[in-house]
All heavy atoms as TSV, in Angstrom:
chain	resi	resn	atom	element	x	y	z
A	1	MET	N	N	-12.270	0.525	-12.146
A	1	MET	CA	C	-11.540	1.496	-11.346
A	1	MET	C	C	-12.356	2.783	-11.293
A	1	MET	O	O	-12.805	3.284	-12.307
A	1	MET	CB	C	-10.165	1.777	-11.951
A	1	MET	CG	C	-9.419	2.832	-11.184
A	1	MET	SD	S	-7.902	3.460	-11.919
A	1	MET	CE	C	-6.976	1.990	-12.183
A	2	LEU	N	N	-12.497	3.292	-10.104
A	2	LEU	CA	C	-13.152	4.572	-9.897
A	2	LEU	C	C	-12.085	5.662	-9.920
A	2	LEU	O	O	-11.097	5.582	-9.190
A	2	LEU	CB	C	-13.880	4.579	-8.549
A	2	LEU	CG	C	-14.509	5.902	-8.109
A	2	LEU	CD1	C	-15.623	6.314	-9.072
A	2	LEU	CD2	C	-15.040	5.779	-6.697
A	3	VAL	N	N	-12.260	6.676	-10.764
A	3	VAL	CA	C	-11.306	7.781	-10.854
A	3	VAL	C	C	-12.028	9.045	-10.405
A	3	VAL	O	O	-13.090	9.376	-10.924
A	3	VAL	CB	C	-10.772	7.947	-12.298
A	3	VAL	CG1	C	-9.810	9.123	-12.379
A	3	VAL	CG2	C	-10.111	6.661	-12.773
A	4	LEU	N	N	-11.439	9.740	-9.428
A	4	LEU	CA	C	-12.058	10.931	-8.856
A	4	LEU	C	C	-11.104	12.115	-8.921
A	4	LEU	O	O	-9.893	11.943	-8.804
A	4	LEU	CB	C	-12.414	10.696	-7.386
A	4	LEU	CG	C	-13.365	9.554	-7.080
A	4	LEU	CD1	C	-13.408	9.297	-5.585
A	4	LEU	CD2	C	-14.745	9.861	-7.608
A	5	SER	N	N	-11.653	13.291	-9.051
A	5	SER	CA	C	-10.876	14.518	-8.899
A	5	SER	C	C	-11.168	15.044	-7.501
A	5	SER	O	O	-12.318	15.154	-7.095
A	5	SER	CB	C	-11.299	15.561	-9.934
A	5	SER	OG	O	-11.021	15.111	-11.228
A	6	ARG	N	N	-10.121	15.352	-6.757
A	6	ARG	CA	C	-10.266	15.827	-5.386
A	6	ARG	C	C	-9.345	17.010	-5.175
A	6	ARG	O	O	-8.343	17.157	-5.861
A	6	ARG	CB	C	-9.897	14.739	-4.356
A	6	ARG	CG	C	-10.692	13.462	-4.449
A	6	ARG	CD	C	-12.085	13.536	-3.821
A	6	ARG	NE	N	-12.996	14.204	-4.716
A	6	ARG	CZ	C	-14.132	14.781	-4.349
A	6	ARG	NH1	N	-14.512	14.800	-3.121
A	6	ARG	NH2	N	-14.904	15.359	-5.226
A	7	LYS	N	N	-9.663	17.833	-4.192
A	7	LYS	CA	C	-8.817	18.963	-3.807
A	7	LYS	C	C	-8.206	18.667	-2.442
A	7	LYS	O	O	-8.667	17.782	-1.727
A	7	LYS	CB	C	-9.653	20.231	-3.715
A	7	LYS	CG	C	-10.243	20.650	-5.050
A	7	LYS	CD	C	-11.108	21.866	-4.890
A	7	LYS	CE	C	-11.726	22.214	-6.244
A	7	LYS	NZ	N	-12.750	23.243	-6.127
A	8	VAL	N	N	-7.172	19.416	-2.092
A	8	VAL	CA	C	-6.534	19.241	-0.799
A	8	VAL	C	C	-7.590	19.359	0.303
A	8	VAL	O	O	-8.423	20.257	0.290
A	8	VAL	CB	C	-5.412	20.285	-0.588
A	8	VAL	CG1	C	-4.868	20.235	0.828
A	8	VAL	CG2	C	-4.297	20.059	-1.592
A	9	GLY	N	N	-7.553	18.409	1.214
A	9	GLY	CA	C	-8.513	18.378	2.321
A	9	GLY	C	C	-9.731	17.520	2.046
A	9	GLY	O	O	-10.449	17.155	2.974
A	10	ASP	N	N	-9.984	17.202	0.781
A	10	ASP	CA	C	-11.125	16.346	0.446
A	10	ASP	C	C	-10.853	14.920	0.901
A	10	ASP	O	O	-9.700	14.480	0.974
A	10	ASP	CB	C	-11.399	16.355	-1.061
A	10	ASP	CG	C	-12.036	17.645	-1.534
A	10	ASP	OD1	O	-12.392	18.491	-0.692
A	10	ASP	OD2	O	-12.184	17.809	-2.763
A	11	ARG	N	N	-11.933	14.213	1.195
A	11	ARG	CA	C	-11.809	12.839	1.687
A	11	ARG	C	C	-12.626	11.884	0.834
A	11	ARG	O	O	-13.641	12.253	0.270
A	11	ARG	CB	C	-12.278	12.759	3.133
A	11	ARG	CG	C	-11.387	13.543	4.050
A	11	ARG	CD	C	-11.706	13.273	5.497
A	11	ARG	NE	N	-10.660	13.860	6.302
A	11	ARG	CZ	C	-10.880	14.658	7.326
A	11	ARG	NH1	N	-12.106	14.912	7.707
A	11	ARG	NH2	N	-9.868	15.150	7.995
A	12	ILE	N	N	-12.151	10.656	0.817
A	12	ILE	CA	C	-12.848	9.567	0.127
A	12	ILE	C	C	-13.055	8.473	1.161
A	12	ILE	O	O	-12.119	8.117	1.886
A	12	ILE	CB	C	-12.009	9.031	-1.048
A	12	ILE	CG1	C	-11.745	10.155	-2.054
A	12	ILE	CG2	C	-12.702	7.842	-1.709
A	12	ILE	CD1	C	-10.644	9.839	-3.036
A	13	LEU	N	N	-14.250	7.945	1.246
A	13	LEU	CA	C	-14.549	6.872	2.182
A	13	LEU	C	C	-14.609	5.546	1.441
A	13	LEU	O	O	-15.200	5.456	0.372
A	13	LEU	CB	C	-15.890	7.120	2.876
A	13	LEU	CG	C	-16.005	8.429	3.645
A	13	LEU	CD1	C	-17.414	8.592	4.192
A	13	LEU	CD2	C	-14.993	8.475	4.763
A	14	ILE	N	N	-14.000	4.527	2.032
A	14	ILE	CA	C	-14.071	3.167	1.503
A	14	ILE	C	C	-14.704	2.326	2.599
A	14	ILE	O	O	-14.085	2.103	3.652
A	14	ILE	CB	C	-12.678	2.628	1.119
A	14	ILE	CG1	C	-12.037	3.531	0.062
A	14	ILE	CG2	C	-12.783	1.189	0.628
A	14	ILE	CD1	C	-10.624	3.178	-0.301
A	15	GLY	N	N	-15.921	1.906	2.368
A	15	GLY	CA	C	-16.655	1.184	3.403
A	15	GLY	C	C	-16.854	2.076	4.608
A	15	GLY	O	O	-16.882	3.304	4.506
A	16	ASP	N	N	-16.974	1.454	5.766
A	16	ASP	CA	C	-17.187	2.207	7.003
A	16	ASP	C	C	-15.893	2.506	7.743
A	16	ASP	O	O	-15.879	3.336	8.648
A	16	ASP	CB	C	-18.099	1.406	7.953
A	16	ASP	CG	C	-19.503	1.243	7.391
A	16	ASP	OD1	O	-19.964	2.144	6.663
A	16	ASP	OD2	O	-20.133	0.207	7.682
A	17	ASP	N	N	-14.792	1.841	7.359
A	17	ASP	CA	C	-13.592	1.878	8.180
A	17	ASP	C	C	-12.394	2.592	7.574
A	17	ASP	O	O	-11.396	2.787	8.264
A	17	ASP	CB	C	-13.143	0.446	8.507
A	17	ASP	CG	C	-14.163	-0.297	9.335
A	17	ASP	OD1	O	-14.948	0.360	10.033
A	17	ASP	OD2	O	-14.171	-1.534	9.291
A	18	ILE	N	N	-12.434	2.951	6.297
A	18	ILE	CA	C	-11.240	3.491	5.640
A	18	ILE	C	C	-11.539	4.880	5.088
A	18	ILE	O	O	-12.532	5.078	4.386
A	18	ILE	CB	C	-10.764	2.567	4.507
A	18	ILE	CG1	C	-10.490	1.170	5.059
A	18	ILE	CG2	C	-9.531	3.146	3.819
A	18	ILE	CD1	C	-10.264	0.122	4.009
A	19	THR	N	N	-10.644	5.827	5.410
A	19	THR	CA	C	-10.763	7.190	4.895
A	19	THR	C	C	-9.456	7.573	4.227
A	19	THR	O	O	-8.380	7.421	4.808
A	19	THR	CB	C	-11.053	8.194	6.036
A	19	THR	OG1	O	-12.245	7.804	6.709
A	19	THR	CG2	C	-11.226	9.602	5.496
A	20	ILE	N	N	-9.550	8.048	2.995
A	20	ILE	CA	C	-8.397	8.556	2.242
A	20	ILE	C	C	-8.538	10.077	2.207
A	20	ILE	O	O	-9.579	10.594	1.811
A	20	ILE	CB	C	-8.387	8.022	0.791
A	20	ILE	CG1	C	-8.552	6.508	0.731
A	20	ILE	CG2	C	-7.168	8.520	0.033
A	20	ILE	CD1	C	-7.411	5.726	1.263
A	21	THR	N	N	-7.495	10.795	2.612
A	21	THR	CA	C	-7.522	12.258	2.630
A	21	THR	C	C	-6.426	12.788	1.721
A	21	THR	O	O	-5.279	12.346	1.805
A	21	THR	CB	C	-7.292	12.794	4.059
A	21	THR	OG1	O	-8.272	12.227	4.930
A	21	THR	CG2	C	-7.403	14.310	4.104
A	22	VAL	N	N	-6.771	13.717	0.848
A	22	VAL	CA	C	-5.776	14.380	0.004
A	22	VAL	C	C	-5.086	15.424	0.878
A	22	VAL	O	O	-5.717	16.366	1.355
A	22	VAL	CB	C	-6.412	15.038	-1.235
A	22	VAL	CG1	C	-5.362	15.744	-2.076
A	22	VAL	CG2	C	-7.172	14.011	-2.061
A	23	VAL	N	N	-3.790	15.237	1.118
A	23	VAL	CA	C	-3.040	16.101	2.026
A	23	VAL	C	C	-2.335	17.215	1.263
A	23	VAL	O	O	-2.323	18.364	1.688
A	23	VAL	CB	C	-2.021	15.266	2.842
A	23	VAL	CG1	C	-1.171	16.153	3.735
A	23	VAL	CG2	C	-2.750	14.211	3.664
A	24	LYS	N	N	-1.729	16.876	0.123
A	24	LYS	CA	C	-0.946	17.854	-0.623
A	24	LYS	C	C	-0.908	17.461	-2.089
A	24	LYS	O	O	-0.803	16.291	-2.418
A	24	LYS	CB	C	0.480	17.895	-0.057
A	24	LYS	CG	C	1.394	18.919	-0.681
A	24	LYS	CD	C	2.762	18.886	-0.023
A	24	LYS	CE	C	3.693	19.888	-0.665
A	24	LYS	NZ	N	5.045	19.831	-0.065
A	25	VAL	N	N	-0.976	18.469	-2.962
A	25	VAL	CA	C	-0.866	18.246	-4.399
A	25	VAL	C	C	0.163	19.229	-4.934
A	25	VAL	O	O	0.118	20.413	-4.613
A	25	VAL	CB	C	-2.218	18.479	-5.116
A	25	VAL	CG1	C	-2.079	18.300	-6.617
A	25	VAL	CG2	C	-3.294	17.562	-4.559
A	26	GLY	N	N	1.103	18.740	-5.737
A	26	GLY	CA	C	2.079	19.648	-6.335
A	26	GLY	C	C	3.358	18.926	-6.703
A	26	GLY	O	O	3.643	17.844	-6.190
A	27	GLY	N	N	4.101	19.530	-7.605
A	27	GLY	CA	C	5.377	18.960	-8.010
A	27	GLY	C	C	5.242	17.618	-8.692
A	27	GLY	O	O	6.124	16.779	-8.600
A	28	GLY	N	N	4.118	17.384	-9.358
A	28	GLY	CA	C	3.927	16.125	-10.067
A	28	GLY	C	C	3.569	14.954	-9.169
A	28	GLY	O	O	3.640	13.805	-9.593
A	29	SER	N	N	3.213	15.231	-7.916
A	29	SER	CA	C	2.837	14.138	-7.024
A	29	SER	C	C	1.642	14.544	-6.160
A	29	SER	O	O	1.294	15.716	-6.063
A	29	SER	CB	C	4.009	13.734	-6.128
A	29	SER	OG	O	4.314	14.774	-5.233
A	30	VAL	N	N	1.066	13.546	-5.540
A	30	VAL	CA	C	-0.058	13.755	-4.635
A	30	VAL	C	C	0.285	13.062	-3.331
A	30	VAL	O	O	0.708	11.906	-3.320
A	30	VAL	CB	C	-1.359	13.144	-5.213
A	30	VAL	CG1	C	-2.505	13.296	-4.230
A	30	VAL	CG2	C	-1.704	13.778	-6.550
A	31	ARG	N	N	0.115	13.743	-2.223
A	31	ARG	CA	C	0.337	13.135	-0.908
A	31	ARG	C	C	-1.045	12.848	-0.313
A	31	ARG	O	O	-1.902	13.728	-0.272
A	31	ARG	CB	C	1.111	14.079	-0.003
A	31	ARG	CG	C	1.393	13.463	1.359
A	31	ARG	CD	C	2.390	14.280	2.092
A	31	ARG	NE	N	3.685	14.043	1.455
A	31	ARG	CZ	C	4.831	14.137	2.077
A	31	ARG	NH1	N	4.873	14.491	3.337
A	31	ARG	NH2	N	5.958	13.896	1.444
A	32	ILE	N	N	-1.218	11.592	0.114
A	32	ILE	CA	C	-2.492	11.195	0.694
A	32	ILE	C	C	-2.276	10.661	2.102
A	32	ILE	O	O	-1.198	10.181	2.440
A	32	ILE	CB	C	-3.217	10.133	-0.164
A	32	ILE	CG1	C	-2.382	8.867	-0.291
A	32	ILE	CG2	C	-3.592	10.694	-1.520
A	32	ILE	CD1	C	-3.094	7.710	-0.952
A	33	GLY	N	N	-3.309	10.758	2.899
A	33	GLY	CA	C	-3.316	10.157	4.224
A	33	GLY	C	C	-4.360	9.056	4.228
A	33	GLY	O	O	-5.415	9.194	3.617
A	34	ILE	N	N	-4.050	7.954	4.899
A	34	ILE	CA	C	-4.966	6.816	4.934
A	34	ILE	C	C	-5.256	6.465	6.388
A	34	ILE	O	O	-4.333	6.175	7.148
A	34	ILE	CB	C	-4.362	5.592	4.216
A	34	ILE	CG1	C	-4.006	5.953	2.774
A	34	ILE	CG2	C	-5.326	4.408	4.285
A	34	ILE	CD1	C	-3.181	4.911	2.056
A	35	ASP	N	N	-6.511	6.535	6.754
A	35	ASP	CA	C	-6.952	6.075	8.075
A	35	ASP	C	C	-7.631	4.739	7.875
A	35	ASP	O	O	-8.629	4.641	7.146
A	35	ASP	CB	C	-7.950	7.058	8.700
A	35	ASP	CG	C	-7.295	8.338	9.176
A	35	ASP	OD1	O	-6.213	8.244	9.780
A	35	ASP	OD2	O	-7.866	9.409	8.948
A	36	ALA	N	N	-7.073	3.700	8.498
A	36	ALA	CA	C	-7.623	2.349	8.380
A	36	ALA	C	C	-7.473	1.645	9.722
A	36	ALA	O	O	-6.585	1.987	10.508
A	36	ALA	CB	C	-6.896	1.574	7.280
A	37	PRO	N	N	-8.300	0.645	9.968
A	37	PRO	CA	C	-8.180	-0.104	11.221
A	37	PRO	C	C	-6.816	-0.789	11.313
A	37	PRO	O	O	-6.232	-1.162	10.293
A	37	PRO	CB	C	-9.291	-1.156	11.134
A	37	PRO	CG	C	-10.166	-0.750	10.012
A	37	PRO	CD	C	-9.382	0.159	9.137
A	38	PRO	N	N	-6.299	-0.956	12.535
A	38	PRO	CA	C	-4.964	-1.542	12.698
A	38	PRO	C	C	-4.828	-2.961	12.157
A	38	PRO	O	O	-3.740	-3.369	11.766
A	38	PRO	CB	C	-4.725	-1.524	14.210
A	38	PRO	CG	C	-5.934	-0.956	14.835
A	38	PRO	CD	C	-6.905	-0.574	13.787
A	39	HIS	N	N	-5.919	-3.711	12.088
A	39	HIS	CA	C	-5.838	-5.088	11.592
A	39	HIS	C	C	-5.740	-5.159	10.070
A	39	HIS	O	O	-5.504	-6.215	9.509
A	39	HIS	CB	C	-7.050	-5.912	12.074
A	39	HIS	CG	C	-8.341	-5.492	11.455
A	39	HIS	ND1	N	-9.101	-4.467	11.981
A	39	HIS	CD2	C	-9.002	-5.931	10.359
A	39	HIS	CE1	C	-10.186	-4.304	11.230
A	39	HIS	NE2	N	-10.143	-5.185	10.238
A	40	LEU	N	N	-5.892	-4.015	9.405
A	40	LEU	CA	C	-5.848	-3.971	7.943
A	40	LEU	C	C	-4.524	-3.363	7.499
A	40	LEU	O	O	-4.291	-2.169	7.675
A	40	LEU	CB	C	-7.014	-3.130	7.414
A	40	LEU	CG	C	-7.152	-3.052	5.923
A	40	LEU	CD1	C	-7.517	-4.419	5.349
A	40	LEU	CD2	C	-8.223	-2.050	5.560
A	41	PRO	N	N	-3.611	-4.176	6.935
A	41	PRO	CA	C	-2.318	-3.615	6.520
A	41	PRO	C	C	-2.472	-2.664	5.331
A	41	PRO	O	O	-3.224	-2.943	4.399
A	41	PRO	CB	C	-1.498	-4.845	6.135
A	41	PRO	CG	C	-2.468	-5.939	5.923
A	41	PRO	CD	C	-3.719	-5.601	6.670
A	42	VAL	N	N	-1.771	-1.548	5.403
A	42	VAL	CA	C	-1.736	-0.583	4.296
A	42	VAL	C	C	-0.275	-0.464	3.890
A	42	VAL	O	O	0.557	0.004	4.669
A	42	VAL	CB	C	-2.303	0.786	4.729
A	42	VAL	CG1	C	-2.200	1.790	3.588
A	42	VAL	CG2	C	-3.744	0.650	5.205
A	43	VAL	N	N	0.046	-0.931	2.681
A	43	VAL	CA	C	1.429	-0.982	2.215
A	43	VAL	C	C	1.485	-0.464	0.784
A	43	VAL	O	O	0.627	-0.786	-0.038
A	43	VAL	CB	C	1.958	-2.445	2.255
A	43	VAL	CG1	C	3.405	-2.505	1.814
A	43	VAL	CG2	C	1.801	-3.028	3.642
A	44	ARG	N	N	2.527	0.322	0.480
A	44	ARG	CA	C	2.727	0.766	-0.912
A	44	ARG	C	C	2.961	-0.457	-1.786
A	44	ARG	O	O	3.628	-1.407	-1.377
A	44	ARG	CB	C	3.936	1.699	-1.014
A	44	ARG	CG	C	3.775	2.996	-0.279
A	44	ARG	CD	C	4.944	3.958	-0.551
A	44	ARG	NE	N	6.199	3.327	-0.852
A	44	ARG	CZ	C	7.212	3.195	0.009
A	44	ARG	NH1	N	7.097	3.628	1.241
A	44	ARG	NH2	N	8.341	2.621	-0.360
A	45	ARG	N	N	2.441	-0.418	-2.996
A	45	ARG	CA	C	2.550	-1.579	-3.886
A	45	ARG	C	C	3.999	-1.981	-4.129
A	45	ARG	O	O	4.340	-3.163	-4.077
A	45	ARG	CB	C	1.855	-1.291	-5.208
A	45	ARG	CG	C	1.890	-2.477	-6.138
A	45	ARG	CD	C	1.133	-2.236	-7.389
A	45	ARG	NE	N	1.172	-3.444	-8.204
A	45	ARG	CZ	C	0.443	-3.624	-9.260
A	45	ARG	NH1	N	-0.397	-2.693	-9.639
A	45	ARG	NH2	N	0.536	-4.724	-9.954
A	46	GLU	N	N	4.883	-1.020	-4.398
A	46	GLU	CA	C	6.274	-1.364	-4.696
A	46	GLU	C	C	6.954	-1.996	-3.484
A	46	GLU	O	O	7.792	-2.881	-3.637
A	46	GLU	CB	C	7.068	-0.155	-5.207
A	46	GLU	CG	C	7.193	0.999	-4.242
A	46	GLU	CD	C	6.053	2.000	-4.265
A	46	GLU	OE1	O	4.986	1.734	-4.844
A	46	GLU	OE2	O	6.243	3.077	-3.670
A	47	LEU	N	N	6.586	-1.588	-2.286
A	47	LEU	CA	C	7.145	-2.210	-1.090
A	47	LEU	C	C	6.607	-3.629	-0.925
A	47	LEU	O	O	7.350	-4.548	-0.592
A	47	LEU	CB	C	6.808	-1.370	0.145
A	47	LEU	CG	C	7.340	-1.863	1.471
A	47	LEU	CD1	C	8.861	-1.989	1.440
A	47	LEU	CD2	C	6.909	-0.936	2.588
A	48	ASN	N	N	5.340	-3.815	-1.205
A	48	ASN	CA	C	4.735	-5.147	-1.129
A	48	ASN	C	C	5.396	-6.099	-2.127
A	48	ASN	O	O	5.680	-7.254	-1.801
A	48	ASN	CB	C	3.232	-5.063	-1.377
A	48	ASN	CG	C	2.528	-6.343	-1.052
A	48	ASN	OD1	O	2.647	-6.860	0.045
A	48	ASN	ND2	N	1.796	-6.874	-2.023
A	49	GLU	N	N	5.679	-5.624	-3.334
A	49	GLU	CA	C	6.344	-6.453	-4.340
A	49	GLU	C	C	7.748	-6.840	-3.879
A	49	GLU	O	O	8.183	-7.976	-4.060
A	49	GLU	CB	C	6.395	-5.718	-5.674
A	49	GLU	CG	C	5.038	-5.598	-6.345
A	49	GLU	CD	C	5.043	-4.692	-7.566
A	49	GLU	OE1	O	6.062	-3.998	-7.820
A	49	GLU	OE2	O	4.013	-4.666	-8.257
A	50	GLN	N	N	8.458	-5.896	-3.252
A	50	GLN	CA	C	9.803	-6.179	-2.744
A	50	GLN	C	C	9.741	-7.242	-1.645
A	50	GLN	O	O	10.553	-8.164	-1.622
A	50	GLN	CB	C	10.426	-4.896	-2.200
A	50	GLN	CG	C	11.817	-5.084	-1.637
A	50	GLN	CD	C	12.375	-3.793	-1.055
A	50	GLN	OE1	O	11.814	-2.716	-1.228
A	50	GLN	NE2	N	13.467	-3.910	-0.355
A	51	ILE	N	N	8.779	-7.127	-0.748
A	51	ILE	CA	C	8.623	-8.107	0.330
A	51	ILE	C	C	8.328	-9.489	-0.252
A	51	ILE	O	O	8.920	-10.494	0.168
A	51	ILE	CB	C	7.500	-7.672	1.297
A	51	ILE	CG1	C	7.942	-6.427	2.091
A	51	ILE	CG2	C	7.112	-8.803	2.243
A	51	ILE	CD1	C	6.819	-5.741	2.843
A	52	GLU	N	N	7.440	-9.560	-1.241
A	52	GLU	CA	C	7.105	-10.843	-1.866
A	52	GLU	C	C	8.325	-11.460	-2.541
A	52	GLU	O	O	8.534	-12.670	-2.477
A	52	GLU	CB	C	5.957	-10.667	-2.855
A	52	GLU	CG	C	4.628	-10.418	-2.179
A	52	GLU	CD	C	3.504	-10.126	-3.166
A	52	GLU	OE1	O	3.772	-9.932	-4.374
A	52	GLU	OE2	O	2.352	-10.071	-2.713
A	53	GLU	N	N	9.145	-10.617	-3.210
A	53	GLU	CA	C	10.374	-11.098	-3.856
A	53	GLU	C	C	11.330	-11.699	-2.831
A	53	GLU	O	O	11.884	-12.782	-3.032
A	53	GLU	CB	C	11.080	-9.933	-4.557
A	53	GLU	CG	C	10.998	-9.965	-6.051
A	53	GLU	CD	C	11.764	-8.789	-6.652
A	53	GLU	OE1	O	12.962	-8.611	-6.347
A	53	GLU	OE2	O	11.135	-8.059	-7.428
A	54	GLU	N	N	11.521	-10.989	-1.724
A	54	GLU	CA	C	12.421	-11.462	-0.679
A	54	GLU	C	C	11.921	-12.768	-0.069
A	54	GLU	O	O	12.713	-13.671	0.211
A	54	GLU	CB	C	12.592	-10.388	0.396
A	54	GLU	CG	C	13.389	-9.195	-0.083
A	54	GLU	CD	C	13.408	-8.038	0.902
A	54	GLU	OE1	O	12.805	-8.152	1.994
A	54	GLU	OE2	O	14.019	-7.003	0.571
A	55	GLN	N	N	10.609	-12.878	0.117
A	55	GLN	CA	C	10.044	-14.105	0.670
A	55	GLN	C	C	10.241	-15.270	-0.292
A	55	GLN	O	O	10.551	-16.385	0.133
A	55	GLN	CB	C	8.558	-13.916	0.986
A	55	GLN	CG	C	8.318	-13.022	2.182
A	55	GLN	CD	C	6.856	-12.706	2.414
A	55	GLN	OE1	O	6.009	-12.850	1.520
A	55	GLN	NE2	N	6.538	-12.248	3.619
A	56	ALA	N	N	10.091	-15.022	-1.595
A	56	ALA	CA	C	10.301	-16.075	-2.592
A	56	ALA	C	C	11.763	-16.525	-2.581
A	56	ALA	O	O	12.050	-17.723	-2.676
A	56	ALA	CB	C	9.897	-15.573	-3.976
A	57	GLN	N	N	12.689	-15.579	-2.453
A	57	GLN	CA	C	14.106	-15.924	-2.388
A	57	GLN	C	C	14.405	-16.758	-1.146
A	57	GLN	O	O	15.176	-17.708	-1.207
A	57	GLN	CB	C	14.966	-14.659	-2.395
A	57	GLN	CG	C	14.978	-13.938	-3.719
A	57	GLN	CD	C	15.711	-12.607	-3.658
A	57	GLN	OE1	O	16.120	-12.147	-2.598
A	57	GLN	NE2	N	15.852	-11.968	-4.818
A	58	GLN	N	N	13.807	-16.403	-0.023
A	58	GLN	CA	C	14.004	-17.168	1.216
A	58	GLN	C	C	13.485	-18.593	1.063
A	58	GLN	O	O	14.113	-19.546	1.524
A	58	GLN	CB	C	13.311	-16.477	2.397
A	58	GLN	CG	C	14.011	-15.236	2.878
A	58	GLN	CD	C	15.390	-15.534	3.428
A	58	GLN	OE1	O	15.634	-16.571	4.043
A	58	GLN	NE2	N	16.323	-14.616	3.207
A	59	LYS	N	N	12.337	-18.751	0.390
A	59	LYS	CA	C	11.783	-20.087	0.161
A	59	LYS	C	C	12.714	-20.915	-0.705
A	59	LYS	O	O	12.920	-22.094	-0.454
A	59	LYS	CB	C	10.403	-19.992	-0.500
A	59	LYS	CG	C	9.313	-19.597	0.452
A	59	LYS	CD	C	7.967	-19.568	-0.233
A	59	LYS	CE	C	6.882	-19.092	0.688
A	59	LYS	NZ	N	5.571	-19.025	0.046
A	60	GLU	N	N	13.286	-20.279	-1.741
A	60	GLU	CA	C	14.228	-20.986	-2.609
A	60	GLU	C	C	15.458	-21.431	-1.820
A	60	GLU	O	O	15.928	-22.562	-1.979
A	60	GLU	CB	C	14.653	-20.086	-3.780
A	60	GLU	CG	C	13.583	-19.877	-4.816
A	60	GLU	CD	C	14.021	-18.906	-5.918
A	60	GLU	OE1	O	15.238	-18.656	-6.048
A	60	GLU	OE2	O	13.142	-18.421	-6.635
A	61	LEU	N	N	15.972	-20.559	-0.974
A	61	LEU	CA	C	17.132	-20.906	-0.153
A	61	LEU	C	C	16.798	-22.042	0.814
A	61	LEU	O	O	17.582	-22.962	0.986
A	61	LEU	CB	C	17.628	-19.687	0.614
A	61	LEU	CG	C	18.337	-18.602	-0.192
A	61	LEU	CD1	C	18.630	-17.397	0.690
A	61	LEU	CD2	C	19.610	-19.135	-0.824
A	62	SER	N	N	15.645	-21.974	1.417
A	62	SER	CA	C	15.225	-23.020	2.360
A	62	SER	C	C	15.054	-24.364	1.650
A	62	SER	O	O	15.445	-25.405	2.159
A	62	SER	CB	C	13.913	-22.627	3.032
A	62	SER	OG	O	14.104	-21.503	3.842
A	63	ALA	N	N	14.497	-24.319	0.454
A	63	ALA	CA	C	14.290	-25.552	-0.317
A	63	ALA	C	C	15.640	-26.162	-0.722
A	63	ALA	O	O	15.820	-27.379	-0.651
A	63	ALA	CB	C	13.443	-25.282	-1.544
A	64	SER	N	N	16.589	-25.331	-1.128
A	64	SER	CA	C	17.898	-25.858	-1.528
A	64	SER	C	C	18.674	-26.362	-0.314
A	64	SER	O	O	19.413	-27.338	-0.414
A	64	SER	CB	C	18.705	-24.810	-2.290
A	64	SER	OG	O	19.042	-23.726	-1.458
A	65	ASP	N	N	18.497	-25.736	0.840
A	65	ASP	CA	C	19.148	-26.221	2.071
A	65	ASP	C	C	18.570	-27.553	2.503
A	65	ASP	O	O	19.291	-28.440	2.968
A	65	ASP	CB	C	18.976	-25.209	3.208
A	65	ASP	CG	C	19.833	-23.963	3.017
A	65	ASP	OD1	O	20.747	-23.992	2.166
A	65	ASP	OD2	O	19.585	-22.964	3.724
A	66	SER	N	N	17.275	-27.746	2.323
A	66	SER	CA	C	16.606	-28.977	2.733
A	66	SER	C	C	17.000	-30.144	1.831
A	66	SER	O	O	17.090	-31.278	2.280
A	66	SER	CB	C	15.088	-28.804	2.667
A	66	SER	OG	O	14.688	-27.816	3.589
A	67	SER	N	N	17.241	-29.859	0.552
A	67	SER	CA	C	17.575	-30.936	-0.381
A	67	SER	C	C	19.051	-31.308	-0.359
A	67	SER	O	O	19.463	-32.288	-0.945
A	67	SER	CB	C	17.153	-30.541	-1.805
A	67	SER	OG	O	17.881	-29.417	-2.237
A	68	SER	N	N	19.871	-30.545	0.334
A	68	SER	CA	C	21.316	-30.822	0.389
A	68	SER	C	C	21.662	-31.901	1.378
A	68	SER	O	O	21.107	-32.192	2.317
A	68	SER	CB	C	22.095	-29.570	0.780
A	68	SER	OG	O	21.902	-28.563	-0.166
């Protein structure tokens, strides 16, 4: 893991297509902006985990419906 110290307005480049910008710092949090190509999904980890959980539940329901 790369750990960097940045100030508001500073940017981090990931490859040629992704830019992370520090927008705001304060109150125990950091607000960032992410510029990425439209074909590359950018999702918060906790939201991604929730989506995966819901998909697993749907698969379980579908499997139980099929076996009935």
